[in-house]
C-alpha positions in Angstrom: 12.8 27.6 11.3 9.0 26.3 10.8 8.8 27.6 7.5 12.1 25.6 6.3 10.4 22.6 7.7 7.0 23.3 6.0 9.2 23.9 2.5 10.4 20.5 3.0 7.2 18.8 3.9 5.6 20.4 0.9 8.2 19.1 -1.4 7.9 15.5 0.2 3.8 15.8 0.1 4.3 16.4 -3.6 6.7 13.2 -4.2 4.7 11.1 -1.8 1.7 11.8 -3.4 3.3 10.5 -6.8 4.6 7.6 -5.6 1.1 6.6 -3.7 -0.7 7.3 -7.0 1.9 4.8 -8.4 1.0 2.2 -5.9 -2.2 2.8 -6.5 -2.3 1.6 -10.2 0.2 -0.9 -9.4 -1.6 -2.9 -6.9 -4.3 -3.7 -9.7 -1.7 -6.0 -11.4 -3.5 -9.3 -10.9 -0.2 -11.3 -10.7 0.8 -9.2 -7.6 0.2 -11.5 -4.2 -1.5 -10.0 -1.2 2.0 -9.7 0.3 3.2 -7.7 -2.1 0.5 -5.3 -2.7 1.0 -4.7 0.9 4.5 -4.5 0.9 4.4 -1.9 -1.9 3.2 0.5 0.3 6.3 0.8 2.4 7.5 3.1 -0.6 5.1 5.9 0.1 5.9 5.8 3.4 9.7 6.0 3.0 9.1 9.0 0.5 6.8 10.8 3.4 8.9 9.7 6.2 12.6 10.9 4.8 13.1 14.1 3.5 16.6 12.9 1.8 17.5 9.7 -0.3 20.4 8.1 -2.0 20.9 9.0 -5.6 20.4 6.5 -8.4 19.8 6.5 -12.4 17.4 3.8 -11.8 14.5 5.5 -9.8 11.6 7.3 -10.4 12.7 10.8 -9.5 15.6 10.3 -12.2 12.7 9.7 -14.8 11.0 12.9 -13.5 14.0 15.1 -13.0 14.3 16.9 -16.1 10.4 17.2 -16.7 9.1 18.4 -13.0 11.5 18.2 -10.4 14.9 19.5 -9.6 17.3 17.3 -7.2 19.3 19.1 -4.5 22.3 17.8 -3.2 22.4 17.4 0.6 25.1 16.3 2.8 28.0 16.5 0.8 30.5 15.7 3.6 28.9 12.4 3.4 28.6 12.0 -0.8 31.2 10.0 -2.5 31.8 7.9 -5.9 29.4 5.3 -4.8 27.1 7.0 -2.8 25.3 10.7 -3.2 22.4 12.0 -0.7 19.9 14.3 -2.1 16.4 15.6 -1.8 14.0 16.8 -4.3 13.0 20.5 -5.0 9.3 19.8 -6.7 8.4 23.6 -5.3 11.3 25.4 -6.7 11.1 28.6 -5.0 14.2 28.2 -2.9 17.6 28.7 -4.2 19.3 26.6 -1.4 17.8 23.7 1.0 20.5 24.3 3.7 19.7 26.7 5.0 16.2 27.5 2.7 16.8 30.7 0.6 13.7 31.5 -1.2 14.4 33.3 -4.9 11.8 35.9 -3.8 12.0 37.4 -0.2 8.0 37.8 -0.1 7.7 34.2 -0.3 9.7 34.2 3.1 6.1 35.7 4.4 4.1 33.1 3.0 5.5 30.7 3.8 5.9 31.5 7.8 2.2 32.0 7.7 1.7 28.5 6.1 4.0 26.9 8.3 2.2 28.3 11.1 -1.4 26.9 10.0 -0.1 23.3 9.0 1.4 22.9 12.8 -1.7 24.1 14.3 -4.0 21.7 12.3 -1.6 19.0 12.5 -1.4 19.4 16.2 -5.0 19.3 16.3 -5.2 15.9 14.1 -2.5 14.3 16.5 -3.7 15.3 19.3 -7.2 14.0 18.6 -5.8 10.7 17.4 -3.9 10.4 20.8 -6.9 10.7 22.7 -9.3 8.8 20.8 -6.7 5.9 21.0 -6.2 6.5 24.7 -9.6 6.6 25.3 -10.0 3.2 24.0 -7.4 1.8 25.5 -8.6 2.9 28.6 -12.2 1.5 28.3 -10.6 -1.9 27.8 -8.3 -1.9 30.9 -11.3 -4.3 32.6 -10.6 -7.0 29.6 -10.3 -10.4 31.5 -7.2 -12.7 30.2 -8.2 -16.0 29.0 -4.6 -17.2 27.6 -1.6 -15.7 27.0 -2.2 -12.3 25.0 -5.7 -13.4 24.8 -8.5 -11.2 26.5 -12.4 -10.9 26.7 -14.4 -7.6 26.9 -17.9 -6.7 26.9 -16.7 -3.6 25.5 -15.9 -4.7 21.8 -18.0 -6.3 19.1 -15.4 -7.7 17.1 -12.8 -9.5 17.8 -9.1 -7.1 17.4 -5.8 -6.2 18.0 -5.1 -3.6 20.5 -1.9 -1.9 21.7 1.4 -1.2 19.7 4.4 -2.5 22.3 2.5 -5.1 24.0 -0.3 -5.7 21.5 -3.3 -8.1 22.9 -6.1 -10.0 21.5 -9.5 -8.7 22.6 -12.5 -10.9 21.9 -16.1 -10.2 22.9 -17.8 -12.7 24.8 -19.0 -15.9 23.5 -16.9 -15.2 20.3 -17.6 -17.0 17.2 -15.1 -19.3 14.9 -12.3 -18.6 17.8 -9.8 -20.9 15.8 -9.8 -18.4 12.4 -10.3 -15.1 14.7 -7.1 -15.9 16.6 -5.0 -17.3 13.3 -5.7 -14.0 11.8 -5.2 -11.8 14.5 -1.6 -13.4 15.4 -0.9 -12.6 12.0 -1.4 -8.8 12.8 0.7 -9.0 16.1 3.8 -11.2 14.4 3.6 -8.2 11.5 3.4 -5.4 14.0 0.7 -4.3 12.0 -0.6 -1.9 14.7 2.3 0.0 14.6 2.2 0.1 10.7 -1.7 1.6 11.3 -0.2 4.3 13.9 2.4 5.3 11.1 -0.2 5.5 8.4 -2.9 7.5 10.4 0.1 9.9 11.9 1.4 10.6 8.4 -2.3 11.6 7.2 -2.0 13.9 10.3 1.1 15.7 9.6 0.1 15.7 5.4 -3.5 16.8 6.3 -3.2 18.9 3.3 -2.6 16.3 0.9 -5.8 14.6 -0.5 -4.0 11.9 -2.1 -2.3 10.6 1.4 -6.4 10.4 3.1 -7.4 8.5 0.1 -4.5 6.0 0.1 -5.2 5.3 3.9 -8.2 3.3 3.1 -6.5 1.1 0.5 -3.6 0.6 3.1 -6.0 -0.8 5.2 -7.5 -3.0 2.9 -4.2 -4.4 1.1 -3.3 -4.9 5.1 -6.7 -7.4 5.9 -6.2 -9.1 2.3 -2.4 -10.1 3.3 -3.2 -11.3 6.7 -6.0 -13.4 5.4 -3.5 -14.9 3.1 -1.1 -15.7 5.3 -3.6 -17.0 7.8 -5.7 -19.5 5.1 -2.1 -20.3 3.9 -2.0 -22.6 7.3 -5.5 -24.0 6.7 -6.8 -26.9 4.5 -8.7 -25.9 1.4 -11.7 -27.5 3.0 -11.8 -24.7 5.7 -11.6 -21.9 3.8 -15.4 -21.2 3.3 -15.7 -21.9 7.3 -13.1 -18.8 7.6 -14.6 -17.0 4.6 -18.2 -17.2 6.7 -16.3 -15.9 9.8 -15.4 -12.6 8.6 -19.0 -12.0 7.2 -20.1 -12.6 10.8 -17.6 -9.7 11.8 -18.2 -7.5 9.0 -18.2 -4.0 11.0 -16.5 -0.7 11.4 -13.4 -0.5 14.4 -11.3 2.5 15.4 -8.6 2.6 12.9 -5.6 2.2 15.4 -6.6 -1.4 15.9 -6.6 -4.5 13.3 -10.1 -6.1 13.2 -11.1 -9.4 12.0 -14.0 -8.2 10.1 -12.1 -4.8 9.1 -11.6 -3.0 5.6 -13.3 -4.4 2.3 -14.7 -7.6 3.7 -16.4 -8.7 0.2 -13.1 -8.5 -1.5 -11.6 -10.5 1.5 -14.0 -13.3 1.2 -13.5 -13.6 -2.8 -9.8 -13.4 -2.3 -10.0 -16.3 0.4 -12.4 -18.7 -1.5 -9.8 -17.9 -4.6 -6.5 -18.2 -2.8 -4.1 -20.3 -4.4 -0.8 -21.5 -2.4 2.3 -19.7 -3.9 5.5 -22.0 -4.8 8.9 -21.1 -2.9 10.1 -20.0 -6.7 7.0 -17.5 -6.9 7.3 -16.4 -3.3 10.8 -15.6 -4.2 10.2 -14.1 -7.7 7.7 -11.9 -5.9 10.1 -10.4 -3.1 12.6 -9.8 -5.9 10.2 -8.0 -7.8 8.6 -6.1 -4.8 12.0 -4.8 -3.4 12.8 -3.8 -7.2 9.6 -1.7 -7.5 10.1 -0.1 -3.6 13.8 0.7 -4.6 12.6 2.3 -7.8 10.0 4.6 -6.3 11.8 5.9 -3.2 15.6 6.5 -4.5 16.4 9.7 -5.8 
């Protein structure tokens, strides 16, 4: 059973890596808003989380099928004229998917061993991540509340939001620029960014053998912070943007990967983005939303 799951995971890692590389290219388009760039990361997440997808003639995988991949129909009892589920078989070492039947019997032993290694390493990574996350929350258990959802602790050196189900904003004693810090962290809390951080890190642990996924983690965090800055700055008058940028510089340092720090990833690019921020019109926001949705659908459908 574990060898079959690993065969599926191996195929999913290939398609996820392809989508990751495309998102890395698309995020460099100068006309995309920070929010649109952040939303694009939903596409590789879906490819890495969901083994099956609805078939479509208008998708990335439809373009790749004649050259590098082969679609395999799944859930035939659910297929219809309008909807057809399939998964991709890029490895092409199996003749069928449910159950997996290898074209070469010798591959069964290989995938059994590979699956055991995969599960062992992934389990170790997930346990380590859970341990460090739990230790951080334990160290902050004595944080003192100052107002609803906001706490102070001597254990932190930079403001950040901790927790997933009930996230708390934790500030260091005598925090500077509290207005801008809270504005930023409340955007993180409203969007459940810590949950998305956990999903991203967990995917890296599961697909530890895929280097592209690890590479993208850094850019995912950067786009998260850039889009959060844009949402926060949108609520400020232009005269205060420089003060917000200076506040980022005050807290420019590393924090644990499971939290959303105010002075987190890519501070230099974030400061440049804040100082050059231009408010989008309703029409522009709508256009970006439609474009982003179309790109995500193109990248995630089979």
